[in-house]
KEMISE-302710 format. One line per 2 residues: number of its first residue (from 1); their letters; for each residue x, y, z of N, C-alpha, C. Coordinates in steps of 0.1 Angstrom, whole numbers, plus 5000, padded with zeros to 4 digits. Example, Ala and Ser with C-alpha at 12.3 -4.5 7.8 and 13.67 -1.06 7.14 Angstrom:
1 = as = 5132,4943,5078,5123,4955,5078,5132,4967,5078  5128,4978,5071,5137,4989,5071,5129,5000,5079;
end
This chain:
1 = mt = 1388,7593,6217,1376,7602,6218,1376,7614,6227  1372,7626,6220,1371,7637,6228,1362,7640,6240;
3 = da = 1364,7649,6248,1358,7653,6259,1344,7660,6255  1341,7663,6242,1332,7673,6241,1321,7662,6238;
5 = sv = 1307,7669,6239,1294,7658,6239,1291,7656,6224  1290,7644,6223,1287,7639,6210,1272,7643,6204;
7 = fa = 1263,7641,6216,1249,7644,6213,1246,7653,6223  1235,7663,6218,1231,7672,6227,1221,7663,6236;
9 = pr = 1220,7672,6248,1213,7667,6259,1198,7661,6256  1191,7671,6249,1177,7670,6245,1177,7656,6236;
11 = vl = 1190,7653,6226,1188,7643,6216,1189,7628,6224  1199,7630,6234,1200,7618,6244,1188,7616,6251;
13 = lg = 1182,7625,6257,1171,7622,6265,1161,7618,6255  1159,7622,6244,1148,7615,6232,1151,7599,6232;
15 = wv = 1166,7596,6230,1168,7585,6226,1163,7575,6238  1167,7581,6252,1163,7574,6263,1147,7571,6265;
17 = aa = 1141,7582,6262,1125,7580,6262,1120,7570,6251  1125,7570,6238,1123,7562,6231,1125,7544,6234;
19 = ia = 1136,7543,6240,1139,7531,6243,1129,7527,6254  1127,7533,6265,1116,7533,6276,1102,7529,6269;
21 = aa = 1099,7539,6259,1087,7533,6253,1084,7521,6247  1096,7520,6240,1097,7505,6233,1095,7493,6242;
23 = fa = 1103,7495,6254,1104,7484,6265,1088,7483,6268  1081,7492,6271,1068,7494,6276,1059,7486,6270;
25 = fs = 1060,7491,6256,1050,7485,6247,1053,7468,6244  1062,7465,6244,1066,7453,6243,1061,7444,6256;
27 = iy = 1064,7449,6269,1058,7443,6278,1042,7444,6280  1037,7454,6272,1022,7452,6271,1015,7444,6262;
29 = fm = 1023,7442,6250,1017,7433,6239,1020,7420,6245  1031,7418,6251,1034,7405,6258,1021,7397,6269;
31 = sa = 1021,7408,6274,1008,7405,6286,0995,7403,6278  0990,7410,6268,0980,7408,6262,0979,7397,6252;
33 = gs = 0990,7393,6250,0989,7380,6243,0991,7368,6250  0992,7369,6263,0994,7357,6273,0983,7355,6285;
35 = gt = 0969,7359,6280,0962,7361,6286,0956,7344,6290  0945,7343,6297,0937,7330,6302,0932,7322,6292;
37 = gd = 0926,7331,6284,0916,7327,6272,0921,7316,6264  0914,7308,6255,0918,7300,6245,0923,7309,6235;
39 = ht = 0936,7305,6231,0943,7309,6220,0953,7301,6214  0957,7304,6199,0964,7294,6194,0979,7296,6197;
41 = gp = 0988,7289,6203,1000,7291,6209,1009,7286,6198  1024,7284,6200,1034,7282,6192,1032,7266,6189;
43 = vv = 1040,7264,6179,1039,7250,6172,1045,7240,6185  1038,7230,6189,1043,7222,6203,1047,7207,6195;
45 = sg = 1056,7200,6202,1059,7187,6197,1056,7177,6208  1052,7181,6220,1055,7171,6231,1040,7165,6233;
47 = pn = 1038,7155,6244,1027,7148,6244,1013,7156,6251  1006,7163,6239,0997,7168,6243,0985,7169,6232;
49 = al = 0974,7174,6233,0966,7175,6225,0966,7184,6209  0976,7193,6213,0977,7202,6203,0988,7196,6194;
51 = sr = 0997,7184,6197,1010,7181,6189,1006,7169,6180  1012,7174,6166,1010,7161,6157,1022,7155,6157;
53 = sa = 1029,7155,6164,1044,7146,6167,1039,7131,6170  1049,7123,6167,1046,7108,6170,1042,7106,6184;
55 = ig = 1045,7115,6195,1041,7113,6209,1030,7123,6216  1025,7130,6204,1010,7137,6206,0999,7131,6206;
57 = ya = 0991,7138,6209,0974,7133,6210,0965,7142,6201  0969,7149,6190,0962,7157,6183,0952,7145,6173;
59 = gl = 0959,7135,6169,0950,7123,6166,0939,7120,6172  0943,7118,6187,0930,7112,6195,0920,7123,6193;
61 = ag = 0922,7136,6196,0913,7147,6198,0907,7150,6184  0913,7147,6173,0905,7149,6160,0895,7139,6158;
63 = ml = 0897,7125,6162,0889,7115,6161,0877,7117,6168  0876,7119,6181,0868,7120,6189,0859,7135,6183;
65 = qr = 0866,7144,6178,0858,7156,6170,0847,7151,6158  0856,7143,6150,0851,7137,6139,0838,7128,6147;
67 = lg = 0837,7121,6154,0828,7111,6159,0818,7118,6167  0817,7132,6167,0806,7139,6172,0806,7143,6189;
69 = lp = 0818,7140,6194,0820,7144,6208,0829,7158,6210  0821,7165,6218,0824,7182,6221,0839,7179,6227;
71 = vv = 0850,7184,6221,0864,7182,6225,0868,7198,6227  0873,7197,6238,0881,7209,6242,0896,7208,6244;
73 = tr = 0904,7215,6236,0917,7211,6236,0927,7222,6246  0920,7232,6250,0928,7243,6257,0919,7243,6272;
75 = nn = 0925,7236,6280,0918,7236,6293,0925,7248,6303  0916,7256,6305,0920,7266,6314,0913,7267,6327;
77 = gr = 0907,7256,6332,0902,7254,6346,0888,7262,6344  0880,7268,6333,0867,7273,6336,0857,7264,6340;
79 = se = 0846,7270,6344,0836,7259,6351,0825,7254,6338  0828,7261,6328,0818,7255,6317,0825,7244,6309;
81 = tl = 0836,7244,6310,0842,7232,6302,0847,7221,6311  0845,7223,6324,0849,7213,6337,0833,7211,6343;
83 = rp = 0824,7211,6338,0812,7210,6345,0806,7194,6347  0799,7192,6352,0795,7175,6355,0791,7170,6341;
85 = gs = 0796,7159,6341,0791,7152,6329,0802,7149,6316  0814,7158,6319,0828,7160,6311,0836,7151,6316;
87 = vv = 0846,7147,6308,0858,7140,6311,0869,7147,6311  0880,7146,6318,0893,7155,6317,0903,7144,6314;
89 = ii = 0909,7144,6301,0920,7140,6298,0935,7144,6302  0942,7140,6313,0955,7145,6317,0967,7136,6312;
91 = ae = 0972,7139,6303,0983,7132,6293,0995,7135,6296  1002,7123,6302,1017,7125,6305,1021,7138,6311;
93 = pq = 1018,7143,6323,1020,7154,6329,1037,7150,6336  1041,7160,6339,1055,7160,6341,1056,7163,6358;
95 = ps = 1066,7159,6365,1066,7165,6380,1067,7179,6380  1060,7186,6391,1062,7199,6390,1057,7204,6406;
97 = ae = 1064,7214,6411,1058,7219,6426,1046,7222,6429  1039,7228,6417,1025,7233,6416,1017,7222,6418;
99 = ae = 1021,7208,6409,1010,7198,6408,1011,7194,6425  1024,7191,6431,1022,7187,6443,1013,7194,6453;
101 = es = 1011,7205,6452,1007,7214,6462,0991,7214,6459  0986,7216,6445,0973,7218,6443,0968,7209,6434;
103 = gf = 0975,7201,6428,0967,7190,6421,0965,7196,6406  0957,7187,6400,0954,7190,6386,0941,7197,6384;
105 = ai = 0939,7205,6375,0925,7209,6371,0915,7201,6366  0906,7196,6376,0898,7188,6372,0882,7192,6373;
107 = gr = 0881,7204,6383,0868,7210,6385,0860,7201,6389  0846,7199,6383,0837,7191,6386,0831,7179,6375;
109 = at = 0845,7176,6369,0843,7166,6359,0838,7152,6364  0830,7143,6356,0826,7132,6362,0838,7122,6361;
111 = gv = 0845,7122,6353,0855,7112,6348,0868,7120,6347  0879,7113,6349,0893,7116,6348,0901,7104,6341;
113 = ly = 0909,7107,6330,0916,7099,6325,0932,7103,6325  0938,7096,6333,0954,7098,6333,0962,7087,6324;
115 = vl = 0971,7095,6317,0978,7087,6308,0994,7088,6317  1001,7078,6318,1014,7081,6325,1023,7084,6314;
117 = pk = 1033,7091,6320,1041,7097,6310,1053,7084,6306  1058,7085,6296,1067,7074,6291,1080,7081,6281;
119 = wr = 1079,7090,6274,1086,7093,6266,1091,7110,6269  1104,7112,6263,1105,7126,6262,1108,7127,6248;
121 = gl = 1104,7137,6239,1106,7139,6225,1117,7151,6222  1127,7148,6214,1136,7158,6209,1130,7162,6196;
123 = ps = 1127,7177,6197,1120,7184,6186,1131,7184,6174  1121,7182,6162,1127,7182,6148,1132,7195,6147;
125 = qs = 1145,7197,6138,1150,7206,6133,1145,7211,6122  1140,7202,6112,1136,7204,6097,1120,7206,6096;
127 = ha = 1114,7200,6106,1100,7199,6105,1095,7204,6119  1085,7216,6117,1082,7222,6129,1069,7213,6136;
129 = gw = 1068,7209,6146,1059,7201,6154,1063,7186,6153  1072,7184,6147,1076,7168,6148,1089,7166,6159;
131 = ie = 1093,7153,6158,1102,7150,6169,1113,7143,6159  1126,7145,6163,1135,7138,6156,1136,7124,6163;
133 = da = 1136,7121,6179,1136,7110,6183,1129,7110,6197  1127,7100,6205,1120,7097,6216,1128,7090,6227;
135 = vp = 1132,7095,6238,1140,7086,6245,1131,7084,6258  1133,7073,6262,1123,7067,6276,1127,7076,6288;
137 = lp = 1115,7079,6295,1116,7088,6308,1120,7080,6317  1124,7084,6330,1127,7075,6342,1112,7069,6344;
139 = pg = 1113,7058,6349,1099,7052,6354,1094,7061,6366  1101,7068,6374,1099,7076,6387,1088,7086,6379;
141 = na = 1090,7091,6370,1081,7101,6365,1066,7095,6362  1064,7081,6358,1053,7077,6359,1047,7073,6372;
143 = dw = 1056,7070,6378,1052,7067,6393,1048,7079,6400  1053,7090,6398,1050,7104,6404,1032,7105,6400;
145 = tl = 1029,7106,6386,1018,7107,6381,1006,7098,6386  1010,7086,6387,1002,7073,6395,0999,7080,6407;
147 = ar = 1009,7081,6417,1004,7088,6429,0993,7099,6430  0997,7110,6421,0988,7119,6419,0975,7117,6414;
149 = ag = 0972,7106,6407,0959,7100,6405,0953,7093,6417  0962,7093,6428,0954,7086,6439,0953,7071,6441;
151 = ae = 0963,7066,6433,0964,7051,6433,0979,7048,6438  0979,7033,6443,0992,7029,6447,0998,7021,6435;
153 = gh = 1011,7016,6438,1017,7010,6427,1031,7016,6420  1036,7007,6412,1048,7012,6403,1048,7008,6390;
155 = vv = 1054,7013,6382,1056,7011,6367,1066,6997,6365  1064,6990,6356,1073,6982,6349,1073,6980,6334;
157 = rv = 1083,6979,6328,1087,6979,6315,1089,6965,6310  1081,6958,6301,1081,6945,6298,1079,6944,6282;
159 = ap = 1081,6932,6276,1077,6927,6262,1062,6926,6264  1056,6928,6253,1044,6927,6254,1038,6913,6254;
161 = pa = 1025,6911,6260,1023,6898,6266,1016,6891,6252  1017,6876,6254,1008,6869,6241,0995,6871,6242;
163 = aw = 0990,6870,6252,0975,6873,6257,0972,6882,6266  0958,6887,6266,0956,6898,6280,0947,6889,6288;
165 = tt = 0949,6885,6302,0943,6879,6309,0930,6890,6313  0928,6899,6311,0916,6908,6315,0913,6919,6306;
167 = nt = 0902,6921,6298,0898,6930,6290,0884,6932,6291  0879,6941,6299,0863,6945,6300,0858,6953,6288;
169 = lg = 0869,6959,6282,0867,6971,6271,0862,6966,6258  0867,6952,6255,0863,6945,6243,0876,6946,6234;
171 = pa = 0880,6958,6226,0889,6956,6216,0903,6955,6223  0911,6949,6215,0925,6942,6222,0934,6955,6218;
173 = ps = 0943,6958,6227,0952,6969,6225,0965,6963,6220  0971,6973,6212,0983,6969,6204,0995,6978,6205;
175 = pg = 1003,6974,6217,1013,6984,6223,1024,6981,6214  1033,6991,6217,1047,6989,6212,1056,6979,6215;
177 = pm = 1068,6979,6211,1080,6966,6217,1083,6970,6230  1081,6979,6236,1085,6983,6250,1070,6986,6261;
179 = lq = 1065,6977,6266,1052,6977,6269,1053,6983,6287  1046,6994,6290,1047,7000,6303,1035,6994,6310;
181 = li = 1035,6989,6320,1025,6983,6331,1026,6988,6344  1014,6985,6351,1016,6992,6364,1013,6978,6374;
183 = ad = 1022,6977,6381,1022,6966,6391,1019,6967,6404  1018,6958,6414,1014,6960,6426,1003,6971,6430;
185 = sd = 0994,6971,6423,0985,6985,6425,0973,6979,6430  0964,6992,6435,0950,6987,6441,0937,6994,6430;
187 = lt = 0945,6994,6419,0937,6998,6408,0928,6984,6405  0916,6987,6401,0909,6978,6396,0911,6973,6378;
189 = pi = 0918,6962,6375,0919,6962,6363,0910,6962,6353  0910,6969,6341,0901,6970,6333,0909,6960,6320;
191 = va = 0922,6967,6315,0929,6957,6307,0941,6953,6314  0945,6939,6316,0957,6937,6322,0963,6925,6317;
193 = ae = 0976,6920,6319,0982,6910,6316,0988,6903,6330  0994,6895,6328,1000,6887,6341,1013,6896,6347;
195 = qg = 1019,6904,6339,1028,6914,6344,1023,6926,6353  1011,6929,6349,1007,6942,6353,0994,6948,6347;
197 = il = 0989,6958,6350,0977,6967,6345,0982,6975,6334  0974,6975,6323,0978,6984,6313,0965,6996,6314;
199 = ig = 0955,6992,6317,0941,7003,6322,0934,6997,6333  0938,7006,6342,0930,7005,6354,0920,7015,6359;
201 = et = 0912,7012,6371,0901,7024,6375,0900,7022,6388  0898,7032,6394,0890,7035,6407,0882,7048,6408;
203 = rr = 0876,7048,6425,0869,7060,6423,0872,7066,6435  0872,7080,6435,0875,7089,6445,0866,7102,6448;
205 = dg = 0861,7106,6456,0851,7115,6459,0840,7114,6449  0835,7103,6447,0825,7100,6437,0827,7103,6424;
207 = rl = 0842,7101,6419,0843,7106,6405,0852,7092,6401  0849,7088,6388,0856,7075,6382,0868,7082,6376;
209 = ir = 0879,7075,6382,0893,7078,6375,0899,7063,6371  0903,7065,6358,0911,7057,6350,0926,7060,6346;
211 = vv = 0934,7051,6347,0947,7053,6343,0950,7043,6332  0957,7050,6324,0965,7042,6312,0979,7042,6314;
213 = ad = 0985,7029,6318,0998,7029,6319,1007,7032,6308  1004,7028,6296,1013,7029,6281,1004,7039,6272;
215 = pd = 1010,7054,6271,1005,7061,6264,1004,7056,6246  1015,7047,6244,1018,7044,6229,1003,7038,6224;
217 = il = 0994,7036,6231,0981,7030,6228,0969,7041,6224  0975,7053,6227,0965,7064,6226,0969,7074,6215;
219 = sn = 0986,7077,6218,0994,7087,6208,0991,7085,6195  0995,7095,6188,0995,7099,6173,1003,7083,6165;
221 = qg = 1013,7079,6174,1020,7069,6167,1014,7055,6165  1005,7052,6177,0998,7039,6180,0986,7039,6176;
223 = ll = 0977,7051,6173,0966,7054,6175,0958,7043,6166  0966,7042,6152,0957,7036,6142,0962,7020,6141;
225 = kg = 0968,7014,6152,0974,7002,6150,0965,6993,6156  0960,6984,6148,0951,6972,6153,0938,6978,6157;
227 = en = 0934,6977,6169,0919,6979,6175,0922,6992,6186  0933,6999,6184,0936,7009,6193,0928,7019,6194;
229 = aa = 0921,7024,6182,0911,7038,6179,0898,7032,6188  0893,7022,6184,0883,7015,6189,0881,7015,6206;
231 = la = 0895,7011,6209,0896,7009,6225,0896,7022,6231  0901,7032,6224,0901,7046,6229,0888,7052,6230;
233 = lr = 0880,7051,6222,0866,7055,6219,0861,7048,6232  0859,7037,6234,0852,7031,6246,0859,7035,6259;
235 = lv = 0870,7038,6261,0879,7042,6272,0873,7054,6276  0872,7064,6266,0866,7079,6267,0851,7078,6272;
237 = eg = 0843,7068,6262,0829,7073,6266,0825,7064,6279  0835,7054,6283,0830,7048,6296,0829,7060,6307;
239 = lr = 0839,7068,6306,0840,7082,6317,0832,7089,6314  0827,7095,6303,0819,7106,6300,0804,7104,6303;
241 = gg = 0800,7113,6308,0786,7115,6312,0776,7125,6301  0783,7126,6292,0773,7135,6280,0781,7147,6278;
243 = gn = 0792,7152,6286,0796,7163,6287,0807,7165,6275  0814,7177,6280,0827,7179,6271,0842,7168,6275;
245 = vv = 0850,7166,6263,0862,7158,6264,0873,7169,6265  0877,7170,6277,0887,7182,6279,0900,7174,6280;
247 = fd = 0907,7181,6271,0923,7177,6271,0931,7188,6280  0933,7185,6290,0943,7194,6296,0958,7195,6291;
249 = tt = 0958,7208,6285,0974,7211,6276,0982,7220,6286  0980,7222,6300,0987,7228,6308,0994,7217,6315;
251 = vr = 0987,7210,6325,0990,7198,6333,1002,7205,6340  1000,7217,6347,1012,7221,6355,1006,7224,6368;
253 = gt = 0996,7216,6373,0992,7217,6385,0984,7231,6391  0975,7234,6382,0969,7244,6385,0953,7240,6393;
255 = aa = 0952,7248,6402,0942,7243,6414,0929,7241,6405  0920,7233,6408,0907,7230,6403,0898,7243,6403;
257 = gk = 0890,7244,6391,0884,7256,6389,0889,7270,6390  0904,7269,6387,0910,7284,6387,0921,7283,6378;
259 = ap = 0921,7292,6367,0927,7293,6359,0940,7298,6360  0953,7293,6354,0964,7299,6356,0968,7315,6352;
261 = dl = 0974,7321,6360,0976,7334,6361,0988,7337,6352  0984,7341,6340,0998,7342,6330,0999,7357,6325;
263 = dl = 0995,7366,6330,0994,7382,6329,1010,7384,6333  1018,7388,6323,1032,7390,6324,1033,7401,6335;
265 = lr = 1026,7414,6332,1028,7423,6341,1024,7422,6358  1012,7414,6358,1010,7408,6374,1025,7400,6375;
267 = ll = 1026,7391,6369,1039,7383,6377,1050,7392,6381  1053,7401,6371,1065,7412,6373,1065,7420,6387;
269 = ir = 1053,7425,6389,1050,7431,6403,1044,7422,6415  1048,7410,6414,1044,7401,6424,1055,7392,6430;
271 = pp = 1057,7391,6442,1066,7383,6448,1067,7371,6442  1077,7364,6441,1090,7368,6443,1096,7373,6432;
273 = fi = 1088,7375,6417,1094,7381,6406,1095,7397,6408  1090,7402,6419,1091,7419,6419,1107,7422,6425;
275 = wv = 1113,7412,6430,1126,7416,6432,1137,7415,6420  1133,7405,6411,1138,7405,6400,1136,7417,6391;
277 = tl = 1125,7423,6390,1120,7435,6385,1128,7445,6390  1127,7447,6401,1134,7459,6406,1150,7457,6404;
279 = la = 1158,7446,6406,1170,7446,6403,1174,7448,6387  1164,7443,6380,1166,7445,6366,1165,7460,6360;
281 = la = 1154,7469,6368,1154,7481,6365,1168,7489,6371  1174,7485,6382,1183,7492,6387,1196,7491,6379;
283 = av = 1199,7477,6373,1208,7475,6364,1207,7485,6353  1197,7484,6348,1194,7493,6335,1196,7510,6337;
285 = am = 1191,7514,6351,1197,7527,6355,1209,7530,6356  1219,7518,6363,1231,7520,6363,1238,7520,6351;
287 = ll = 1234,7512,6341,1240,7512,6328,1240,7525,6319  1226,7531,6320,1226,7544,6315,1233,7552,6321;
289 = wa = 1236,7554,6334,1243,7565,6340,1259,7563,6339  1262,7550,6337,1276,7549,6334,1279,7552,6320;
291 = am = 1268,7547,6310,1274,7552,6297,1270,7567,6292  1262,7573,6297,1258,7588,6293,1270,7596,6294;
293 = pr = 1279,7597,6301,1290,7607,6300,1298,7604,6289  1298,7591,6286,1311,7589,6272,1302,7583,6261;
295 = fg = 1287,7587,6258,1279,7584,6247,1285,7588,6237  1287,7578,6225,1291,7582,6213,1301,7570,6205;
297 = kp = 1305,7572,6196,1314,7564,6188,1329,7563,6194  1333,7552,6196,1345,7548,6204,1356,7552,6194;
299 = da = 1371,7555,6199,1381,7553,6191,1382,7540,6184  1387,7540,6169,1388,7528,6164,1400,7519,6170;
301 = tp = 1400,7508,6171,1413,7501,6176,1415,7492,6164  1430,7490,6161,1434,7481,6149,1431,7466,6152;
303 = el = 1427,7459,6139,1424,7446,6140,1435,7436,6142  1438,7428,6152,1449,7421,6149,1447,7409,6145;
305 = fa = 1434,7403,6143,1431,7391,6133,1419,7397,6123  1420,7388,6114,1409,7390,6104,1397,7384,6106;
307 = ag = 1384,7389,6107,1375,7388,6114,1365,7378,6102  1359,7370,6106,1348,7364,6092,1350,7349,6094;
309 = kr = 1338,7341,6088,1339,7327,6088,1351,7322,6080  1355,7328,6069,1363,7323,6059,1375,7322,6067;
311 = pl = 1383,7335,6072,1395,7332,6076,1396,7322,6089  1384,7322,6098,1384,7311,6109,1385,7296,6103;
313 = lr = 1377,7294,6092,1381,7281,6088,1394,7279,6082  1399,7289,6075,1412,7288,6070,1420,7282,6081;
315 = nv = 1421,7291,6092,1430,7287,6102,1429,7275,6106  1416,7272,6109,1415,7256,6116,1419,7243,6102;
317 = an = 1419,7248,6089,1424,7239,6084,1437,7238,6083  1442,7249,6082,1457,7249,6083,1464,7242,6096;
319 = ll = 1458,7244,6108,1460,7236,6118,1461,7221,6118  1449,7218,6110,1449,7202,6110,1458,7197,6100;
321 = ef = 1458,7206,6090,1471,7201,6081,1485,7200,6088  1485,7211,6095,1500,7214,6102,1502,7197,6109;
323 = ag = 1491,7193,6116,1491,7183,6125,1491,7167,6119  1485,7169,6107,1484,7156,6097,1474,7147,6103;
325 = hq = 1460,7155,6105,1450,7146,6112,1438,7147,6099  1442,7148,6087,1431,7149,6078,1423,7140,6076;
327 = ev = 1430,7128,6078,1423,7114,6074,1413,7108,6087  1420,7114,6099,1410,7113,6112,1397,7123,6112;
329 = va = 1400,7133,6108,1389,7144,6105,1378,7138,6095  1384,7134,6084,1375,7129,6073,1367,7116,6077;
331 = tg = 1373,7109,6083,1367,7094,6088,1360,7095,6098  1361,7106,6108,1350,7109,6117,1339,7118,6111;
333 = yv = 1340,7128,6100,1328,7134,6095,1320,7121,6088  1325,7110,6080,1317,7102,6075,1310,7096,6081;
335 = qs = 1316,7089,6092,1309,7081,6102,1298,7087,6111  1301,7099,6114,1291,7107,6119,1280,7107,6111;
337 = ti = 1282,7113,6098,1270,7114,6088,1263,7104,6087  1270,7089,6087,1262,7080,6088,1252,7075,6099;
339 = rt = 1257,7079,6109,1250,7075,6123,1238,7085,6124  1241,7097,6118,1229,7108,6116,1217,7103,6109;
341 = va = 1223,7098,6095,1213,7094,6086,1204,7081,6091  1214,7072,6097,1206,7060,6102,1195,7063,6114;
343 = rr = 1200,7074,6121,1189,7077,6132,1175,7085,6125  1179,7092,6117,1168,7097,6109,1159,7088,6102;
345 = lh = 1164,7077,6098,1156,7070,6088,1151,7057,6095  1153,7057,6111,1149,7049,6120,1156,7034,6115;
347 = ap = 1169,7033,6114,1175,7020,6111,1174,7011,6122  1173,6997,6122,1173,6989,6131,1183,6992,6144;
349 = rd = 1182,6990,6154,1192,6993,6165,1202,6984,6164  1201,6972,6158,1209,6959,6161,1220,6961,6149;
351 = la = 1218,6970,6142,1227,6969,6127,1239,6978,6132  1251,6975,6126,1263,6982,6130,1273,6979,6118;
353 = gg = 1284,6986,6116,1295,6985,6109,1290,6982,6094  1296,6968,6087,1291,6968,6073,1277,6966,6070;
355 = tl = 1268,6960,6081,1256,6956,6079,1245,6967,6081  1250,6978,6085,1243,6991,6087,1245,7000,6074;
357 = id = 1257,6998,6068,1261,7003,6056,1255,6997,6042  1252,6984,6044,1245,6977,6035,1230,6982,6033;
359 = wl = 1226,6981,6047,1210,6985,6048,1209,7000,6042  1216,7007,6046,1214,7023,6041,1218,7024,6029;
361 = dr = 1226,7013,6022,1227,7016,6006,1215,7009,5999  1209,6999,6003,1197,6995,5998,1185,7003,5999;
363 = vg = 1187,7012,6009,1176,7022,6015,1178,7034,6003  1189,7040,6001,1194,7046,5991,1191,7046,5978;
365 = ra = 1194,7031,5972,1190,7028,5959,1176,7028,5955  1166,7024,5967,1153,7026,5965,1148,7041,5963;
367 = rg = 1157,7050,5971,1151,7064,5969,1159,7072,5957  1166,7063,5951,1173,7072,5937,1184,7078,5939;
369 = vt = 1192,7073,5951,1206,7081,5953,1215,7077,5944  1222,7087,5940,1234,7084,5932,1248,7080,5937;
371 = id = 1252,7082,5948,1259,7081,5952,1261,7067,5960  1272,7060,5955,1276,7045,5962,1282,7046,5975;
373 = lp = 1274,7045,5984,1280,7046,6000,1291,7036,6003  1290,7022,5999,1300,7014,6002,1314,7019,5996;
375 = rv = 1313,7023,5985,1324,7031,5977,1332,7042,5982  1323,7051,5989,1327,7062,6000,1335,7057,6013;
377 = va = 1330,7046,6018,1335,7043,6029,1349,7036,6026  1347,7027,6017,1361,7020,6011,1370,7031,6006;
379 = gl = 1368,7041,6002,1378,7050,6000,1385,7056,6010  1381,7055,6024,1388,7061,6034,1394,7049,6040;
381 = dp = 1397,7036,6035,1405,7025,6039,1420,7030,6039  1427,7028,6049,1442,7030,6048,1449,7021,6039;
383 = aa = 1443,7010,6037,1450,7005,6025,1445,7008,6014  1435,7015,6013,1433,7023,5997,1434,7034,5992;
385 = as = 1438,7043,6005,1443,7057,6002,1449,7061,6015  1460,7068,6011,1472,7072,6022,1467,7083,6029;
387 = as = 1472,7087,6038,1468,7100,6046,1469,7113,6040  1483,7112,6030,1485,7124,6022,1477,7124,6010;
389 = dr = 1468,7117,6007,1460,7116,5994,1447,7128,5997  1449,7140,5995,1441,7151,6001,1432,7151,5987;
391 = ta = 1432,7145,5977,1421,7145,5968,1410,7134,5971  1417,7120,5976,1405,7112,5977,1398,7116,5990;
393 = li = 1402,7122,6003,1397,7127,6013,1386,7137,6009  1388,7146,6001,1379,7156,5999,1369,7154,5988;
395 = ra = 1371,7142,5980,1361,7134,5973,1354,7128,5983  1358,7120,5991,1349,7109,6001,1340,7122,6009;
397 = ts = 1346,7130,6015,1337,7141,6025,1327,7149,6014  1328,7151,6001,1319,7160,5993,1308,7148,5989;
399 = di = 1314,7136,5986,1303,7125,5985,1296,7122,5995  1298,7121,6009,1289,7117,6019,1279,7127,6020;
401 = hr = 1283,7143,6018,1277,7154,6020,1263,7153,6010  1267,7149,5997,1259,7148,5987,1248,7136,5990;
403 = wk = 1254,7124,5994,1249,7113,5997,1236,7116,6007  1240,7123,6019,1231,7127,6028,1220,7134,6024;
405 = re = 1222,7145,6017,1212,7153,6010,1203,7147,6003  1208,7139,5994,1197,7128,5984,1190,7117,5991;
407 = il = 1196,7115,6002,1187,7103,6008,1174,7109,6018  1179,7120,6023,1170,7125,6033,1161,7137,6025;
409 = ng = 1164,7144,6018,1157,7153,6012,1154,7152,5995  1162,7143,5989,1160,7140,5973,1164,7150,5966;
411 = l = 1176,7159,5973,1181,7167,5965,1197,7163,5956;
end
């Protein structure tokens, strides 16, 4: 590269000004779109009233709306939504420093319904707003929420009871196979079994508070099971005094009656974020200062290796062939695909090996799959094909890929 200037000073200053203007406009639009008003956010799959996933509560909110109840699904702490007579539903909040300091936004609501956390959803890669799987959260998360509700006790996870010892609401709940209850609590039992309380209540500062230990009876996956829908309606109506049903979708510890400050510009110029802003501006200034003397196209350097996906894949394939691991890689790919499909289809957890393959084969035939899964797996048996039989390995990996597409997507 020569010492001569590639761009005139005016052109260079124009580029810097354009970049600065683009950055300023982006900050402006981001702050304008992150105000405190009710707005439509991104697709969510967590346990809240906007989520249509298995662990969400869009079904409960929609049912209450269709029954004529005034439902607010974006709680920002405004007085008009948290007036006396309303009920606030705080569904599965997660531990946070803000909640420890200021509690949840309940305002002047007459009743509060806490739903203890139980699941963490893994977002689906193929369906926006769905989850691939749900894994149990540590019991300490539920204990934290129970303490924030002002109640004593701890959660236990047991098998569903044969009968409920207490049920003042009427409809019998239909929980999932792993029931979460509250044990050793000072809550008054509303629905309970010998192992603990499913729904309990207490009064704090003249406000009726109810706690649901297991979210599976209210979430989308369980609302339509048995009498869960009727139970949910009576549960909410018992807390409501004629006002709104407010689903707190923030549950991030916002102080009562105070909306969270989501203005990006204000956050950037307030401690402690102002120090990050100053450091970022200093870094940008130093970068521009360092790049301006040598701004322009650099000298071309010779390529030592071919770039792109195809040369990379070819090199990997050559290394595997040189090491003689073709059969190991093919077998691992087939087994990994089988486990992935079994998880996507929610196969019984006690199935493994040949029983799992038989179950998947029956499901595949019912869905019109043309690939014979047992034949593919048998083709990888060392007794049926040697490690050097590249044709059999390629055929097996190609067939298992087609089988996955057909059984999941019908392609």
